[in-house]
Structures are given as structure tokens and as C-alpha cells.
C-alpha distance (Angstrom), angle and dihedral (degrees) to the residues before:
residue distance angle dihedral
M1 . . .
I2 3.82 . .
A3 3.80 91.4 .
L4 3.79 89.7 50.7
C5 3.86 92.0 51.5
I6 3.80 92.5 48.8
R7 3.84 90.8 49.5
A8 3.82 91.3 47.2
I9 3.83 90.7 56.0
D10 3.79 89.2 56.9
E11 3.80 95.0 42.4
H12 3.79 95.9 48.6
P13 3.81 110.1 42.4
D14 3.85 88.9 163.2
W15 3.79 90.6 64.4
A16 3.86 114.7 93.7
G17 3.76 85.6 -170.1
F18 3.86 143.6 -30.4
S19 3.73 142.9 -145.0
C20 3.83 124.0 -129.6
R21 3.77 129.5 -135.8
S22 3.78 118.3 -85.1
V23 3.88 115.5 -140.1
P24 3.89 110.0 -164.7
I25 3.74 125.3 -132.8
C26 3.82 112.9 -154.4
H27 3.73 132.8 -176.5
N28 3.84 108.5 170.2
R29 3.80 137.0 24.8
L30 3.82 95.0 -94.5
S31 3.80 91.2 52.3
E32 3.80 88.4 51.2
A33 3.72 90.6 53.1
E34 3.74 90.9 47.4
A35 3.76 91.5 50.6
A36 3.80 93.9 50.1
M37 3.83 92.0 51.0
Y38 3.80 98.0 44.7
Q39 3.83 95.0 39.8
A40 3.83 90.2 53.6
D41 3.83 88.6 50.5
I42 3.82 91.3 48.4
E43 3.81 92.5 49.8
F44 3.81 90.0 48.6
G45 3.80 92.2 51.0
M46 3.81 95.0 44.7
K47 3.88 98.1 44.3
Q48 3.80 107.9 23.4
H49 3.81 114.9 18.8
P50 3.78 113.0 90.4
W51 3.84 96.5 -132.3
R52 3.85 115.0 -0.3
K53 3.82 93.9 100.8
V54 3.84 103.1 128.5
L55 3.80 114.1 103.4
D56 3.78 106.8 -171.6
Q57 3.88 89.3 -159.7
C58 3.79 89.6 74.1
F59 3.82 120.9 -4.9
V60 3.85 125.7 160.4
T61 3.80 119.3 -164.7
R62 3.71 146.2 152.2
R63 3.75 111.2 -85.5
D64 3.83 96.6 -133.9
V65 3.82 93.9 52.2
Y66 3.85 91.6 45.0
E67 3.77 90.9 54.4
E68 3.76 92.7 43.9
C69 3.75 89.6 55.5
G70 3.73 94.1 48.9
G71 3.78 98.3 -106.7
L72 3.76 127.6 -122.2
R73 3.85 102.2 -35.5
E74 3.79 107.8 -143.2
E75 3.75 94.2 -154.9
L76 3.86 88.8 60.3
G77 3.87 93.6 59.9
H78 3.76 114.4 -158.9
F79 3.90 91.0 -18.3
A80 3.81 85.9 74.1
E81 3.84 87.7 75.5
W82 3.84 89.0 65.0
V83 3.78 95.2 43.2
L84 3.76 92.3 51.3
A85 3.81 93.2 47.2
A86 3.79 91.6 50.1
G87 3.87 88.9 48.9
Y88 3.80 92.9 54.8
F89 3.76 92.8 45.8
A90 3.84 94.0 48.5
R91 3.85 91.7 51.1
G92 3.72 92.5 51.3
Y93 3.78 99.6 -106.2
T94 3.79 123.0 147.6
I95 3.83 120.7 -132.4
G96 3.80 116.0 -163.9
Y97 3.79 132.5 -158.2
L98 3.82 116.5 -130.9
E99 3.76 104.8 -164.6
A100 3.78 94.2 174.8
A101 3.85 90.8 65.0
C102 3.76 103.6 75.6
F103 3.82 132.6 -174.7
H104 3.82 131.1 179.6
H105 3.71 123.9 -118.4
Y106 3.75 123.2 -163.3
Y107 3.78 118.8 -139.9
V108 3.73 111.6 -152.9
G109 3.89 96.5 -152.3
R110 3.84 97.1 -150.0
I111 3.73 125.8 127.0
G112 3.81 91.5 -137.5
E113 3.80 91.2 58.1
L114 3.77 90.8 52.0
K115 3.72 88.4 57.0
T116 3.84 93.6 47.1
F117 3.88 92.2 49.7
T118 3.86 92.8 47.1
L119 3.77 92.9 49.3
D120 3.84 92.4 48.4
F121 3.86 89.0 54.1
V122 3.90 95.3 44.3
Q123 3.85 92.7 46.0
G124 3.73 90.2 51.6
E125 3.73 91.8 48.4
I126 3.74 97.1 50.6
R127 3.85 91.6 43.2
Y128 3.76 89.7 53.7
L129 3.81 93.0 49.2
S130 3.82 91.3 46.2
E131 3.92 89.2 58.4
A132 3.87 88.6 61.1
R133 3.78 89.1 -150.2
R134 3.76 119.4 177.2
D135 3.80 97.5 -152.7
P136 3.82 118.6 151.8
G137 3.79 106.3 -84.6
C138 3.74 97.8 28.8
E139 3.80 91.9 110.4
L140 3.81 89.9 61.1
L141 3.73 94.5 62.3
E142 3.84 113.8 92.7
I143 3.77 114.5 -119.6
P144 3.80 110.8 -134.5
R145 3.72 116.6 -125.5
E146 3.80 93.4 -120.8
W147 3.82 89.3 60.7
S148 3.89 100.0 39.9
E149 3.77 92.7 52.7
P150 3.87 104.9 42.8
D151 3.86 90.2 153.9
N152 3.78 92.8 64.6
F153 3.76 88.4 97.1
D154 3.81 97.8 39.3
G155 3.83 101.0 131.4
A156 3.79 95.0 -160.3
L157 3.73 92.7 51.6
A158 3.74 92.1 44.7
L159 3.85 90.4 50.2
Q160 3.89 89.5 55.2
T161 3.81 90.9 46.4
L162 3.85 88.6 51.9
N163 3.72 90.1 48.0
A164 3.93 89.8 53.4
L165 3.77 88.6 50.0
M166 3.88 92.9 50.9
R167 3.78 95.2 46.4
Y168 3.85 96.0 42.3
T169 3.80 111.3 111.1
G170 3.79 100.2 -160.1
W171 3.73 99.9 88.4
R172 3.79 101.0 91.0
R173 3.85 95.4 106.5
R174 3.82 98.0 41.9
P175 3.75 113.2 33.6
G176 3.85 89.6 161.0
E177 3.76 90.3 66.5
K178 3.75 89.6 56.3
L179 3.73 92.1 54.8
R180 3.79 90.7 50.4
A181 3.77 92.1 49.5
L182 3.85 90.1 46.3
W183 3.84 90.0 58.3
R184 3.87 89.0 44.9
W185 3.74 95.8 56.7
S186 3.76 103.6 28.6
A187 3.84 96.2 70.5
P188 3.82 98.3 53.8
A189 3.89 90.7 39.0
L190 3.82 91.6 55.7
F191 3.80 104.9 30.9
G192 3.85 107.7 17.4
D193 3.83 109.1 -151.7
L194 3.79 94.0 -17.7
H195 3.70 92.3 90.1
A196 3.90 91.8 52.7
R197 3.74 92.2 46.4
V198 3.80 94.4 50.5
V199 3.83 92.4 47.2
A200 3.85 88.9 48.8
R201 3.78 92.8 48.5
L202 3.80 92.5 49.0
A203 3.92 89.8 49.9
V204 3.87 87.8 53.2
A205 3.77 92.2 48.2
H206 3.83 91.9 48.1
A207 3.72 93.8 47.0
R208 3.82 94.8 46.5
S209 3.84 91.3 49.6
V210 3.78 93.5 50.9
L211 3.81 92.6 46.0
T212 3.85 91.9 47.9
A213 3.80 88.5 55.0
L214 3.76 94.5 44.8
I215 3.81 93.9 52.3
V216 3.80 86.1 65.7
I217 3.81 104.8 37.2
G218 3.78 107.5 6.0
S219 3.78 136.7 97.5
S220 3.80 123.7 -99.0
D221 3.90 90.4 -113.1
A222 3.82 89.7 51.6
I223 3.77 91.8 48.9
A224 3.82 89.7 50.1
H225 3.77 93.9 48.7
W226 3.88 96.6 48.6
M227 3.78 93.1 42.1
K228 3.85 88.1 59.8
R229 3.78 89.3 47.2
Y230 3.69 91.2 50.6
I231 3.86 92.8 49.3
A232 3.73 92.6 47.2
S233 3.83 93.0 50.8
L234 3.76 89.7 46.7
I235 3.72 90.9 53.9
R236 3.78 91.8 51.8
L237 3.83 92.8 48.2
Q238 3.67 94.9 44.6
R239 3.82 94.7 48.7
L240 3.79 89.3 53.0
A241 3.73 91.2 48.9
C242 3.77 95.4 48.3
I243 3.78 93.6 45.5
R244 3.70 89.4 50.2
R245 3.83 92.5 55.1
L246 3.78 91.5 46.6
R247 3.76 97.7 43.2
D248 3.78 96.6 99.5
H249 3.83 93.7 45.3
A250 3.79 104.1 34.4
K251 3.77 121.5 108.1
P252 3.85 114.9 -113.2
T253 3.74 118.2 -90.3
P254 3.80 118.8 -116.6
K255 3.81 113.8 -74.3
L256 3.75 99.0 -119.3
L257 3.86 95.7 179.2
G258 3.78 99.1 44.6
D259 3.70 143.5 -59.8
H260 3.68 94.2 -87.1
V261 3.81 94.4 55.4
L262 3.78 107.8 93.6
A263 3.73 96.6 179.9
Q264 3.83 139.5 -2.4
L265 3.78 135.6 -163.5
G266 3.76 129.7 -172.3
F267 3.71 103.9 36.8
H268 3.80 133.8 130.0
D269 3.82 125.7 -141.0
V270 3.73 124.0 -66.2
E271 3.74 115.5 -89.0
T272 3.84 139.5 168.3
A273 3.78 134.8 -125.2
A274 3.71 130.1 168.7
G275 3.82 91.4 -10.7
Y276 3.77 94.7 -51.5
T277 3.78 123.7 116.7
F278 3.78 112.8 -149.7
R279 3.73 146.3 138.6
W280 3.72 128.3 -123.0
S281 3.78 113.6 -129.9
E282 3.77 120.9 -146.6
P283 3.80 117.1 -107.3
Q284 3.86 85.0 -88.7
A285 3.81 122.5 37.7
A286 3.80 141.4 155.5
I287 3.75 138.0 -157.8
R288 3.78 131.2 -168.7
I289 3.81 108.9 -138.7
K290 3.76 134.7 -165.2
G291 3.74 116.9 -148.9
W292 3.83 134.8 132.2
P293 3.84 131.7 -64.5
G294 3.78 110.1 -87.6
R295 3.84 129.2 11.0
N296 3.83 115.9 12.9
I297 3.77 132.3 174.5
V298 3.78 113.7 -136.5
C299 3.76 116.0 -165.9
I300 3.88 117.4 -165.8
R301 3.80 106.3 -166.3
S302 3.87 104.2 -148.1
P303 3.78 121.9 169.7
A304 3.80 110.9 -138.9
L305 3.71 93.4 -114.9
R306 3.85 97.2 142.8
A307 3.84 103.7 30.3
P308 3.73 138.0 -39.3
L309 3.75 106.3 -54.2
D310 3.86 93.6 -121.9
K311 3.77 88.5 56.7
I312 3.83 98.4 53.8
G313 3.74 99.0 74.9
T314 3.81 100.2 -133.9
Q315 3.82 118.4 175.9
F316 3.80 123.8 -157.5
Y317 3.82 131.6 -150.8
L318 3.84 127.7 -167.5
D319 3.80 113.7 -157.4
G320 3.82 88.8 -22.9
A321 3.81 96.8 -48.8
H322 3.82 121.1 113.6
V323 3.72 112.2 -109.6
D324 3.84 111.9 -125.8
P325 3.90 109.9 -114.2
A326 3.80 85.8 -132.9
A327 3.76 89.1 67.3
I328 3.91 91.7 54.3
D329 3.88 121.2 81.3
I330 3.84 109.6 -167.1
G331 3.77 114.2 -155.6
C332 3.76 130.1 -179.9
D333 3.82 93.8 -86.8
R334 3.83 106.6 10.1
Y335 3.72 148.3 45.7
T336 3.84 114.8 -133.3
L337 3.81 112.7 -164.1
S338 3.83 125.9 -172.4
L339 3.78 105.6 -146.1
D340 3.77 136.9 175.1
L341 3.86 109.1 -139.0
P342 3.90 123.7 -160.7
K343 3.81 123.7 -106.0
S344 3.75 92.1 -85.1
G345 3.85 89.9 56.8
V346 3.87 88.7 -133.2
A347 3.77 121.0 116.1
T348 3.80 139.4 148.9
L349 3.79 118.5 -115.0
A350 3.87 115.1 -163.6
W351 3.70 131.9 176.8
A352 3.87 141.0 -174.0
C353 3.72 129.9 -161.4
P354 3.83 138.3 162.3
V355 3.74 118.3 -65.4
L356 3.85 117.3 -97.7
R357 3.78 120.5 -154.2
G358 3.77 116.6 -168.7
V359 3.82 115.9 -152.3
G360 3.77 108.6 -92.1
D361 3.88 90.2 5.6
L362 3.85 116.1 114.6
R363 3.85 93.4 -168.5
H364 3.78 122.1 105.8
L365 3.85 104.9 -125.2
G366 3.76 133.7 -161.7
L367 3.73 124.9 163.4
S368 3.83 127.4 -5.2
V369 3.83 106.1 -130.0
V370 3.79 124.0 -166.3
A371 3.78 98.1 172.1
I372 3.78 143.8 -24.1
E373 3.80 121.1 -137.5
V374 3.74 128.9 -169.6
N375 3.79 118.6 -161.3
Q376 3.85 139.5 156.7
E377 3.78 87.3 -128.5
A378 3.81 134.1 47.4
C379 3.81 119.0 -71.6
N380 3.71 116.1 -84.2
G381 3.80 115.5 -109.0
D382 3.78 129.7 48.3
Q383 3.64 125.1 -83.6
K384 3.78 97.4 -123.9
D385 3.77 121.9 118.8
S386 3.79 103.5 -80.2
G387 3.80 91.4 -162.6
L388 3.85 90.3 -98.4
S389 3.78 93.1 124.8
A390 3.82 90.5 54.8
A391 3.81 93.7 43.1
I392 3.83 96.7 54.0
P393 3.83 118.7 67.1
H394 3.81 113.3 -120.8
V395 3.78 112.3 -100.9
V396 3.81 113.9 -124.8
A397 3.80 101.2 -134.2
I398 3.74 146.0 147.4
S399 3.80 113.5 -123.5
D400 3.78 133.9 -175.8
R401 3.82 86.7 -121.8
S402 3.81 99.4 42.8
């Protein structure tokens, strides 16, 4: 194998490094399921994924490039493999795959080892994110939802969202939606992240119990299925636990809605349509804003994706109090609110609107939000139709107010 690697270095001068082929060694049914899952993931990374080419089981590379890219950082555990691969790709280095060079990897086949391996990866992932580094390749790494939305378990924000839900007057036609939303916001309002952690822990316990039984009496397919469920539930629980431990020390996540938005709750992932990057809110959402004591102008830039904004029927609440419609100017692609903030300049703005359901989309949607600005003067830019309505295709949807 050493001779093959040396020859490959001479034959592929364009390679900055290469991974070798892993041959599994299994000794029980759980180890066979492990090997099948991880080998499939390795094959996908080596042959199809655009950049995930580093296999830390056996990786050969030029020393200068390895050091330039930061190497395999021990404190990141197995997540270091992904960080290093992203670094090579972002810097333009090519990583090859030398299938002829084989090595054997022993799969332990114990549930406890699965837990240890998963925790090692997740701890490294959350540690890396908490560093907020801007190294080349960092943008390639997928940000887990638990990290990108740390305010999902903000009890104070959830309470304001729940208040908006209870005070909203547009539920007459769909009382069932109000019950669903009541369940959605009650748990974080009352328990913060405790409810999510308890549910995650129960999911882990359930999956582990079933997997333990199947190892003795189940089929190979059943073992593989429940092993994956166990690992997925472990990742969820461990992410929540790691984030909770780091919460007081972690650097703030990027402010996706604007520099004056300190926290947000009730938003879906970022998406793009007609050249605009935005996030759908849920039918109820809340933001914590930082402005100046006294009168402020809050501008919510919202492309008219679902309907003209003045036809949606959105109601706003500032620190729990209903915002007078006379203080709201509705343009073609923005809401402009004239609000009096307290001496601290910090307040919570919540809203509620009818539920939007896109065709083939299971999400419960509210407003499309590009950005939120807070000023002591009116928003820059005129309120005339900027052509946005014509530029964005109409969304075929079912709304409470349609």
C-alpha cells in the first residue's frame, strides 16, 4: 500500500492529497449495519460529493498544503475531517481517491461506541461554529437548524408570540389552526428548551430500546433502519445539549434580518425567489429590536409574494400591546410602523396573520421578510411600486382570507 501511495504522488501531480479505500471488518450484526451505512457515506463523498473528499481513516497529502489548510484539528474530533476537506476545496486544491490502496477498518458493533462517535462529531461541530471563524471553506459547511435558530427556545419571545396569537382576531373561519398554533407556542413560552430536550431524550431512549431488541431478534434491514433513527435522535439531543452549555459563551450568530434585530422567533430557512433573498415567517412571529428611546420608524421589507400587503390582514403588537393601524403605513413591498420604544430602546415586536399554504408545501407561512430596519426617521426609498410585484411570480396558495 505504501508503494502504491508513493507511485500515486508521482502519477498525479495535480493532487494535493488523496484518500484511500476503506475495507470494513465486521464481527456482529450491528457492526455490519454500521459498515453498510458508513461505507455508503464514504463512497458518496469520494465519488459524488463536490468537496467532502478527506477520509481521516487514511489520508495522504502534501505537508505544506495540509498545514496551510489548518490540518486535522484534534479539538474538533471527527468533524475536523469536514472542516479540512472544505478548506482544501475553497483554496482550489484537488483531493483524489486512490481505490487501489486499501486499508482495513474495524467496526466495533456496540451501541455505546455509536454514542461516543456521534458525540465526538457533534461536539466538534458546535465548537467550530461557536468560534465564528471565517476561514476559507467555512461557508460550505451546513449550519444545523439548532444552531442557526438559537432563539427558538427564547421564552420571552415565545410569550409575546403567544400573546399575538391569542389577541389576533382573524381566526373565525379556521379555529383548528388556532389550536395548532396554541400548541406550537405554549411549550417554548412555558418551558423554553426543556420541552425540546425532553422530547429528544425520549426519542433517543425509544430508538435505543428498539435497536437493542432488534440486535437479538430482528432482521438486518430492521437493525439498519433503527440504527439510523438512533443516530439521528442522538445528533438532535447532543446538539441541543452542546448549544445549551455554550449559550452563555458562544458568539452571536449572524443577524439575518438586520443589524437592529437582536433576536427572532418563528422564521423558516432563508430562500430566494426572483433575485430576492428572504425568510418566510410563520403565521405568528416575534423579533426583539434595538432602537432609540422614543419615536422610531420600523420598516419591515416584505415582498408581496402571497397577496398585496394591505389585503393580508396582518396585526402587530409592541411589547404585548396592539399597534394602532393608524401608526402603520402599508406600501407595495413594506410595512412602515411608527413606534414609541422604552428608555432602553429595546422592545419586542410581534405579529399575526392568516395562514398561507403553498401548493406542495407543508409549512405554515406568514410574511416574507427580506430585512427589518429601525430608524429615527422614515425609511429610505419611496413607497411607489418598484416593479417587485411584476418581477415575482404569483404564488399559488390557499389562504385563510382567500
